[in-house]
N, C-alpha and C positions, 0 to 999 in steps of 0.2 A: 299525612300526608295531604292532604288538603292542599297544598300549595304546589308543591308537590307536579309535574307531568303527569301526565296519564296516560301512560307507557305500556305498553310488556314488562322497561325495565323496574318500571318502580310496579305492579301487581307481584315481579316474583319479590319485592322488598318487600310488602303486605303481608306472603302468602310468609315468608321466611321469618320475617318477625313472630305474625302468631304461631307457625308453628312453636316455638319456643316454647311463646306460652304455653301453652295447651302440649305442645308434652313432657312439661313440668308437670302439670293442674295431673296427668294421667300417671306420670311417677309416684306424684304424692297421692295417690287416689282419690282425688279429687273429680275425677273422671276417669271410667273405664274406658271408652273408647274414641275416637272421634274420624269423621271425614271433613275431608276440606274438598268444595266442587267450588272451586272457580277458576281466572282466565288463566294460571301463573308459569303453566306452561306452552301458552302460545304465543306463535312467532311471527305472523299475521289476523289476520281481521278472519279468518276461511277457514282459521285454524282457532274461532272465539266457539264455546259452548254455550256460557251460563249470559256470557253481554249478547250486544250487539251493534254490527260498527255504529251504525248510525247513531242510539245511543255515547255508544264513544271516545265519539269525535266530538258531539254534545258533551262532554267534561263527567259523564255518568261514568261508573262503576259500582258492580256488583259480584258479591262473591255469597258463598252458602254455607254454612256449619253445623255438620251434623254429627248430636252424638247422642249416647243410650237409645239407637236404633230408631228411637219413636221424637226426638229434639233436632227438632229442625230453627237456625236463625237462621233471619237472612239481614245481610246489610249491602245495606247501595251509600253509594256515595255521589254526589250529587259536585261536581268540583264548578262550576261552575254559578252554584247562589253556594255554595259551607252551606251545606244541607247538610247531614247524616243522618240515616234512618234506619233501629234496627226494631224487625219482627218476630217474635217466638208464633213454634207452632208443634203441634205435638200430633201425630200421624195417629 
């Protein structure tokens, strides 16, 4: 999605593709449950929960994936640099 516009529609596409993979992992008992925290349902900058308007306008998008209640994976995409970073933490 680096080449795609950093828009609300692209975020929804990212979410649906990730959801398909995560649902499959859950079906195969590879993970027990998960929560995707992103702005895939936002329709305006005022509705952003994870991102902010300034970062989005610079080509940055961020989402979080929580699973097993205590593992958080933070996913950040920077369209302007082409950089994707993924970090994990245990709570």
